[in-house]
Structures are given as structure tokens and as C-alpha cells.
N, CA, C and O atoms as CSV, one atom per row, in Angstrom:
chain,resi,resn,atom,element,x,y,z
A,1,MET,N,N,-11.111,23.203,-18.995
A,1,MET,CA,C,-10.137,22.573,-18.139
A,1,MET,C,C,-10.715,21.263,-17.610
A,1,MET,O,O,-11.833,21.237,-17.097
A,2,CYS,N,N,-9.968,20.199,-17.732
A,2,CYS,CA,C,-10.407,18.880,-17.277
A,2,CYS,C,C,-10.167,18.747,-15.785
A,2,CYS,O,O,-9.127,19.153,-15.268
A,3,GLY,N,N,-11.147,18.173,-15.101
A,3,GLY,CA,C,-10.978,17.912,-13.673
A,3,GLY,C,C,-10.292,16.571,-13.470
A,3,GLY,O,O,-10.683,15.567,-14.065
A,4,ILE,N,N,-9.291,16.560,-12.646
A,4,ILE,CA,C,-8.574,15.329,-12.356
A,4,ILE,C,C,-8.972,14.876,-10.959
A,4,ILE,O,O,-8.850,15.623,-9.989
A,5,ILE,N,N,-9.447,13.649,-10.875
A,5,ILE,CA,C,-9.814,13.086,-9.582
A,5,ILE,C,C,-8.600,12.361,-9.017
A,5,ILE,O,O,-8.039,11.474,-9.660
A,6,ARG,N,N,-8.208,12.742,-7.830
A,6,ARG,CA,C,-7.070,12.098,-7.174
A,6,ARG,C,C,-7.610,11.194,-6.067
A,6,ARG,O,O,-8.248,11.651,-5.118
A,7,LEU,N,N,-7.342,9.927,-6.214
A,7,LEU,CA,C,-7.803,8.960,-5.235
A,7,LEU,C,C,-6.689,8.637,-4.254
A,7,LEU,O,O,-5.515,8.567,-4.616
A,8,SER,N,N,-7.083,8.444,-3.017
A,8,SER,CA,C,-6.127,7.987,-2.016
A,8,SER,C,C,-5.890,6.500,-2.217
A,8,SER,O,O,-6.780,5.766,-2.648
A,9,ILE,N,N,-4.682,6.069,-1.900
A,9,ILE,CA,C,-4.360,4.645,-1.942
A,9,ILE,C,C,-4.014,4.224,-0.526
A,9,ILE,O,O,-3.100,4.765,0.097
A,10,TYR,N,N,-4.756,3.252,-0.031
A,10,TYR,CA,C,-4.529,2.725,1.308
A,10,TYR,C,C,-3.741,1.431,1.188
A,10,TYR,O,O,-3.802,0.748,0.165
A,11,ASN,N,N,-2.998,1.097,2.244
A,11,ASN,CA,C,-2.223,-0.144,2.181
A,11,ASN,C,C,-2.130,-0.800,3.553
A,11,ASN,O,O,-2.402,-0.186,4.585
A,12,ARG,N,N,-1.735,-2.068,3.526
A,12,ARG,CA,C,-1.550,-2.849,4.749
A,12,ARG,C,C,-0.134,-3.402,4.827
A,12,ARG,O,O,0.083,-4.495,5.349
A,13,ILE,N,N,0.819,-2.655,4.313
A,13,ILE,CA,C,2.204,-3.115,4.325
A,13,ILE,C,C,2.668,-3.390,5.754
A,13,ILE,O,O,3.285,-4.423,6.016
A,14,SER,N,N,2.379,-2.479,6.674
A,14,SER,CA,C,2.840,-2.660,8.053
A,14,SER,C,C,2.223,-3.902,8.695
A,14,SER,O,O,2.872,-4.565,9.504
A,15,VAL,N,N,0.988,-4.219,8.346
A,15,VAL,CA,C,0.330,-5.410,8.881
A,15,VAL,C,C,1.042,-6.664,8.398
A,15,VAL,O,O,1.313,-7.576,9.180
A,16,PHE,N,N,1.343,-6.705,7.108
A,16,PHE,CA,C,2.031,-7.866,6.547
A,16,PHE,C,C,3.455,-7.976,7.089
A,16,PHE,O,O,3.943,-9.079,7.334
A,17,ARG,N,N,4.122,-6.834,7.276
A,17,ARG,CA,C,5.480,-6.864,7.845
A,17,ARG,C,C,5.445,-7.444,9.249
A,17,ARG,O,O,6.253,-8.304,9.601
A,18,ALA,N,N,4.486,-6.958,10.058
A,18,ALA,CA,C,4.376,-7.433,11.438
A,18,ALA,C,C,4.050,-8.924,11.468
A,18,ALA,O,O,4.597,-9.672,12.279
A,19,GLU,N,N,3.167,-9.341,10.591
A,19,GLU,CA,C,2.776,-10.751,10.537
A,19,GLU,C,C,3.977,-11.649,10.242
A,19,GLU,O,O,4.081,-12.756,10.771
A,20,GLN,N,N,4.884,-11.157,9.391
A,20,GLN,CA,C,6.047,-11.957,9.019
A,20,GLN,C,C,7.292,-11.617,9.831
A,20,GLN,O,O,8.339,-12.241,9.661
A,21,GLY,N,N,7.177,-10.628,10.711
A,21,GLY,CA,C,8.298,-10.277,11.576
A,21,GLY,C,C,9.490,-9.703,10.838
A,21,GLY,O,O,10.634,-10.004,11.180
A,22,ILE,N,N,9.238,-8.874,9.823
A,22,ILE,CA,C,10.355,-8.261,9.097
A,22,ILE,C,C,10.340,-6.742,9.271
A,22,ILE,O,O,9.284,-6.132,9.440
A,23,SER,N,N,11.510,-6.156,9.226
A,23,SER,CA,C,11.652,-4.710,9.398
A,23,SER,C,C,11.434,-3.994,8.071
A,23,SER,O,O,11.391,-4.603,7.002
A,24,ARG,N,N,11.299,-2.689,8.183
A,24,ARG,CA,C,11.214,-1.864,6.965
A,24,ARG,C,C,12.467,-2.050,6.117
A,24,ARG,O,O,12.401,-2.155,4.893
A,25,ARG,N,N,13.604,-2.086,6.794
A,25,ARG,CA,C,14.875,-2.240,6.075
A,25,ARG,C,C,14.921,-3.566,5.315
A,25,ARG,O,O,15.358,-3.608,4.165
A,26,GLN,N,N,14.474,-4.639,5.949
A,26,GLN,CA,C,14.483,-5.951,5.291
A,26,GLN,C,C,13.566,-5.960,4.067
A,26,GLN,O,O,13.928,-6.492,3.017
A,27,LEU,N,N,12.384,-5.372,4.207
A,27,LEU,CA,C,11.467,-5.309,3.064
A,27,LEU,C,C,12.051,-4.439,1.960
A,27,LEU,O,O,11.989,-4.792,0.782
A,28,ALA,N,N,12.618,-3.304,2.346
A,28,ALA,CA,C,13.217,-2.397,1.367
A,28,ALA,C,C,14.313,-3.098,0.565
A,28,ALA,O,O,14.370,-2.973,-0.659
A,29,GLU,N,N,15.173,-3.826,1.251
A,29,GLU,CA,C,16.247,-4.546,0.565
A,29,GLU,C,C,15.686,-5.614,-0.366
A,29,GLU,O,O,16.215,-5.831,-1.456
A,30,ALA,N,N,14.622,-6.276,0.058
A,30,ALA,CA,C,14.030,-7.341,-0.741
A,30,ALA,C,C,13.399,-6.828,-2.033
A,30,ALA,O,O,13.374,-7.537,-3.039
A,31,VAL,N,N,12.884,-5.581,-2.004
A,31,VAL,CA,C,12.215,-5.046,-3.193
A,31,VAL,C,C,13.029,-3.965,-3.901
A,31,VAL,O,O,12.583,-3.401,-4.900
A,32,GLY,N,N,14.232,-3.677,-3.377
A,32,GLY,CA,C,15.148,-2.767,-4.067
A,32,GLY,C,C,14.869,-1.291,-3.922
A,32,GLY,O,O,15.052,-0.524,-4.868
A,33,VAL,N,N,14.417,-0.875,-2.721
A,33,VAL,CA,C,14.206,0.554,-2.472
A,33,VAL,C,C,14.870,0.930,-1.157
A,33,VAL,O,O,15.354,0.066,-0.426
A,34,ASN,N,N,14.890,2.229,-0.860
A,34,ASN,CA,C,15.409,2.738,0.401
A,34,ASN,C,C,14.396,2.431,1.499
A,34,ASN,O,O,13.191,2.449,1.249
A,35,ASN,N,N,14.872,2.149,2.716
A,35,ASN,CA,C,13.925,1.821,3.789
A,35,ASN,C,C,12.994,2.985,4.119
A,35,ASN,O,O,11.890,2.760,4.616
A,36,GLN,N,N,13.410,4.219,3.857
A,36,GLN,CA,C,12.528,5.366,4.070
A,36,GLN,C,C,11.324,5.306,3.136
A,36,GLN,O,O,10.239,5.764,3.495
A,37,THR,N,N,11.506,4.749,1.949
A,37,THR,CA,C,10.405,4.617,0.995
A,37,THR,C,C,9.299,3.751,1.586
A,37,THR,O,O,8.117,4.052,1.418
A,38,ILE,N,N,9.674,2.685,2.272
A,38,ILE,CA,C,8.676,1.813,2.897
A,38,ILE,C,C,7.908,2.601,3.960
A,38,ILE,O,O,6.689,2.466,4.066
A,39,GLY,N,N,8.599,3.410,4.736
A,39,GLY,CA,C,7.932,4.256,5.728
A,39,GLY,C,C,6.960,5.234,5.088
A,39,GLY,O,O,5.843,5.409,5.573
A,40,TYR,N,N,7.380,5.873,3.999
A,40,TYR,CA,C,6.500,6.806,3.286
A,40,TYR,C,C,5.260,6.088,2.765
A,40,TYR,O,O,4.153,6.620,2.840
A,41,LEU,N,N,5.446,4.892,2.241
A,41,LEU,CA,C,4.316,4.105,1.747
A,41,LEU,C,C,3.350,3.772,2.880
A,41,LEU,O,O,2.140,3.953,2.745
A,42,GLU,N,N,3.881,3.293,3.979
A,42,GLU,CA,C,3.040,2.888,5.104
A,42,GLU,C,C,2.227,4.054,5.658
A,42,GLU,O,O,1.080,3.871,6.068
A,43,ARG,N,N,2.798,5.224,5.674
A,43,ARG,CA,C,2.089,6.411,6.177
A,43,ARG,C,C,1.163,7.025,5.141
A,43,ARG,O,O,0.373,7.911,5.465
A,44,GLY,N,N,1.251,6.573,3.918
A,44,GLY,CA,C,0.415,7.150,2.860
A,44,GLY,C,C,0.973,8.433,2.288
A,44,GLY,O,O,0.263,9.174,1.607
A,45,ASP,N,N,2.257,8.708,2.561
A,45,ASP,CA,C,2.899,9.921,2.040
A,45,ASP,C,C,3.364,9.755,0.599
A,45,ASP,O,O,3.711,10.732,-0.065
A,46,TYR,N,N,3.368,8.530,0.124
A,46,TYR,CA,C,3.913,8.223,-1.200
A,46,TYR,C,C,3.066,7.114,-1.810
A,46,TYR,O,O,2.709,6.150,-1.132
A,47,LYS,N,N,2.745,7.255,-3.093
A,47,LYS,CA,C,2.013,6.213,-3.809
A,47,LYS,C,C,3.027,5.387,-4.601
A,47,LYS,O,O,3.874,5.942,-5.301
A,48,PRO,N,N,2.937,4.078,-4.488
A,48,PRO,CA,C,3.927,3.247,-5.176
A,48,PRO,C,C,3.689,3.195,-6.679
A,48,PRO,O,O,2.560,3.337,-7.148
A,49,SER,N,N,4.763,2.991,-7.422
A,49,SER,CA,C,4.610,2.701,-8.846
A,49,SER,C,C,3.983,1.318,-8.950
A,49,SER,O,O,3.986,0.556,-7.983
A,50,LEU,N,N,3.456,0.999,-10.098
A,50,LEU,CA,C,2.897,-0.331,-10.308
A,50,LEU,C,C,3.969,-1.389,-10.085
A,50,LEU,O,O,3.709,-2.425,-9.471
A,51,GLU,N,N,5.166,-1.128,-10.581
A,51,GLU,CA,C,6.268,-2.079,-10.410
A,51,GLU,C,C,6.561,-2.336,-8.939
A,51,GLU,O,O,6.719,-3.487,-8.532
A,52,LEU,N,N,6.636,-1.275,-8.135
A,52,LEU,CA,C,6.933,-1.442,-6.722
A,52,LEU,C,C,5.790,-2.160,-6.003
A,52,LEU,O,O,6.038,-3.035,-5.173
A,53,ALA,N,N,4.555,-1.805,-6.310
A,53,ALA,CA,C,3.409,-2.470,-5.687
A,53,ALA,C,C,3.436,-3.973,-5.980
A,53,ALA,O,O,3.167,-4.787,-5.097
A,54,LEU,N,N,3.759,-4.331,-7.211
A,54,LEU,CA,C,3.821,-5.745,-7.585
A,54,LEU,C,C,4.981,-6.457,-6.891
A,54,LEU,O,O,4.842,-7.608,-6.477
A,55,LYS,N,N,6.112,-5.788,-6.764
A,55,LYS,CA,C,7.259,-6.393,-6.069
A,55,LYS,C,C,6.931,-6.657,-4.601
A,55,LYS,O,O,7.274,-7.710,-4.065
A,56,ILE,N,N,6.270,-5.703,-3.955
A,56,ILE,CA,C,5.912,-5.882,-2.547
A,56,ILE,C,C,4.909,-7.023,-2.402
A,56,ILE,O,O,5.046,-7.859,-1.509
A,57,ALA,N,N,3.910,-7.063,-3.267
A,57,ALA,CA,C,2.925,-8.143,-3.219
A,57,ALA,C,C,3.588,-9.495,-3.448
A,57,ALA,O,O,3.284,-10.464,-2.752
A,58,ARG,N,N,4.485,-9.564,-4.412
A,58,ARG,CA,C,5.193,-10.821,-4.681
A,58,ARG,C,C,6.023,-11.244,-3.472
A,58,ARG,O,O,6.081,-12.427,-3.137
A,59,HIS,N,N,6.661,-10.279,-2.822
A,59,HIS,CA,C,7.463,-10.599,-1.638
A,59,HIS,C,C,6.607,-11.277,-0.562
A,59,HIS,O,O,7.047,-12.233,0.077
A,60,PHE,N,N,5.388,-10.778,-0.368
A,60,PHE,CA,C,4.503,-11.347,0.646
A,60,PHE,C,C,3.682,-12.533,0.129
A,60,PHE,O,O,2.987,-13.193,0.901
A,61,GLY,N,N,3.764,-12.799,-1.163
A,61,GLY,CA,C,3.041,-13.938,-1.730
A,61,GLY,C,C,1.542,-13.734,-1.822
A,61,GLY,O,O,0.770,-14.681,-1.678
A,62,VAL,N,N,1.127,-12.487,-2.063
A,62,VAL,CA,C,-0.302,-12.175,-2.152
A,62,VAL,C,C,-0.587,-11.363,-3.414
A,62,VAL,O,O,0.323,-10.822,-4.043
A,63,ALA,N,N,-1.858,-11.291,-3.764
A,63,ALA,CA,C,-2.290,-10.419,-4.860
A,63,ALA,C,C,-2.128,-8.965,-4.411
A,63,ALA,O,O,-2.264,-8.654,-3.228
A,64,VAL,N,N,-1.842,-8.102,-5.345
A,64,VAL,CA,C,-1.619,-6.691,-5.028
A,64,VAL,C,C,-2.834,-6.075,-4.320
A,64,VAL,O,O,-2.677,-5.163,-3.508
A,65,GLU,N,N,-4.034,-6.565,-4.620
A,65,GLU,CA,C,-5.244,-6.041,-3.987
A,65,GLU,C,C,-5.318,-6.380,-2.495
A,65,GLU,O,O,-6.074,-5.749,-1.756
A,66,MET,N,N,-4.553,-7.354,-2.056
A,66,MET,CA,C,-4.506,-7.672,-0.619
A,66,MET,C,C,-3.719,-6.613,0.147
A,66,MET,O,O,-3.911,-6.445,1.352
A,67,LEU,N,N,-2.839,-5.902,-0.543
A,67,LEU,CA,C,-1.994,-4.889,0.090
A,67,LEU,C,C,-2.454,-3.462,-0.156
A,67,LEU,O,O,-2.317,-2.607,0.718
A,68,PHE,N,N,-2.996,-3.198,-1.333
A,68,PHE,CA,C,-3.337,-1.832,-1.734
A,68,PHE,C,C,-4.798,-1.745,-2.155
A,68,PHE,O,O,-5.338,-2.664,-2.771
A,69,SER,N,N,-5.432,-0.616,-1.808
A,69,SER,CA,C,-6.838,-0.432,-2.149
A,69,SER,C,C,-7.160,1.055,-2.241
A,69,SER,O,O,-6.495,1.885,-1.619
A,70,PHE,N,N,-8.192,1.385,-3.025
A,70,PHE,CA,C,-8.690,2.764,-3.064
A,70,PHE,C,C,-9.609,3.028,-1.877
A,70,PHE,O,O,-9.882,4.185,-1.558
A,71,GLU,N,N,-10.093,1.973,-1.216
A,71,GLU,CA,C,-10.937,2.117,-0.039
A,71,GLU,C,C,-10.150,1.706,1.206
A,71,GLU,O,O,-9.225,0.897,1.136
A,72,ARG,N,N,-10.534,2.276,2.333
A,72,ARG,CA,C,-9.896,1.900,3.598
A,72,ARG,C,C,-10.159,0.427,3.880
A,72,ARG,O,O,-11.240,-0.088,3.594
A,73,PHE,N,N,-9.173,-0.236,4.436
A,73,PHE,CA,C,-9.362,-1.620,4.848
A,73,PHE,C,C,-10.213,-1.615,6.109
A,73,PHE,O,O,-10.125,-0.687,6.912
A,74,GLU,N,N,-11.033,-2.639,6.289
A,74,GLU,CA,C,-11.995,-2.673,7.393
A,74,GLU,C,C,-11.350,-2.484,8.758
A,74,GLU,O,O,-11.836,-1.706,9.579
A,75,SER,N,N,-10.264,-3.190,8.995
A,75,SER,CA,C,-9.624,-3.096,10.302
A,75,SER,C,C,-8.183,-3.554,10.190
A,75,SER,O,O,-7.886,-4.530,9.500
A,76,ILE,N,N,-7.303,-2.864,10.857
A,76,ILE,CA,C,-5.901,-3.270,10.886
A,76,ILE,C,C,-5.776,-4.640,11.543
A,76,ILE,O,O,-4.910,-5.430,11.168
A,77,ALA,N,N,-6.630,-4.924,12.516
A,77,ALA,CA,C,-6.538,-6.175,13.253
A,77,ALA,C,C,-7.269,-7.328,12.570
A,77,ALA,O,O,-7.341,-8.428,13.118
A,78,MET,N,N,-7.811,-7.084,11.377
A,78,MET,CA,C,-8.571,-8.145,10.716
A,78,MET,C,C,-7.681,-9.329,10.368
A,78,MET,O,O,-6.473,-9.184,10.179
A,79,THR,N,N,-8.284,-10.476,10.288
A,79,THR,CA,C,-7.550,-11.672,9.897
A,79,THR,C,C,-7.262,-11.567,8.411
A,79,THR,O,O,-8.163,-11.329,7.606
A,80,LEU,N,N,-6.011,-11.746,8.059
A,80,LEU,CA,C,-5.617,-11.638,6.664
A,80,LEU,C,C,-5.867,-12.960,5.957
A,80,LEU,O,O,-5.386,-14.010,6.383
A,81,LYS,N,N,-6.616,-12.893,4.886
A,81,LYS,CA,C,-6.863,-14.098,4.097
A,81,LYS,C,C,-5.985,-14.032,2.862
A,81,LYS,O,O,-6.001,-13.046,2.124
A,82,ARG,N,N,-5.251,-15.047,2.654
A,82,ARG,CA,C,-4.394,-15.139,1.482
A,82,ARG,C,C,-5.229,-15.583,0.291
A,82,ARG,O,O,-6.155,-16.382,0.431
A,83,ALA,N,N,-4.898,-15.067,-0.859
A,83,ALA,CA,C,-5.586,-15.494,-2.082
A,83,ALA,C,C,-5.456,-16.985,-2.235
A,83,ALA,O,O,-4.356,-17.534,-2.164
A,84,GLY,N,N,-6.585,-17.648,-2.447
A,84,GLY,CA,C,-6.567,-19.083,-2.678
A,84,GLY,C,C,-6.676,-19.945,-1.434
A,84,GLY,O,O,-6.706,-21.171,-1.543
A,85,GLU,N,N,-6.736,-19.336,-0.247
A,85,GLU,CA,C,-6.871,-20.133,0.976
A,85,GLU,C,C,-8.305,-20.593,1.129
A,85,GLU,O,O,-9.240,-19.896,0.734
A,86,ASP,N,N,-8.471,-21.765,1.703
A,86,ASP,CA,C,-9.809,-22.275,2.010
A,86,ASP,C,C,-10.338,-21.538,3.223
A,86,ASP,O,O,-9.581,-21.129,4.103
A,87,GLU,N,N,-11.650,-21.377,3.253
A,87,GLU,CA,C,-12.251,-20.690,4.399
A,87,GLU,C,C,-12.556,-21.650,5.508
A,87,GLU,O,O,-13.066,-21.246,6.553
């Protein structure tokens, strides 16, 4: 029997939503899902498909790795750096 390793997926969707001042409903409409799906994603109750992860990243104008990770993000309050920004 093969062992399957299940990794947790962490995300910062709520941080990006707050930064841009948009609701779950607004994000859901923009990416074509139910607003409850955004809530499930934010709580970690649901793992997004690759398509959905890419749509959310495109909506915020960032690389998918800025939103989703196999490791916990350092801090919710951290300054978000956009891909390609000068330091």
C-alpha cells in the first residue's frame, strides 16, 4: 500500500481582500465562484483547484505563490511585496 502525504495549503486571501477593500462576495463574483467558497478557502476548509488559485492570483495581480503556500506565512500583518516591486 502506497503512503499518500497530504500537505496543508495556507493562503493570504483575506489579507489581500482587506488590503484592497473588497468583500468575499466581490471576489467570488470576480473569479466565478460562490462567496461561501471564498470563506472555505480562507479558513483552510477547502483547497482550491489550480484554475481557481490562478484566477484569484490574477485578480490581485500577484504570482500564485504570493497567495498560497505549503508553509505558514510568517505573519498576517507582514508587508506584502508584489512580484517585481523594487525594495
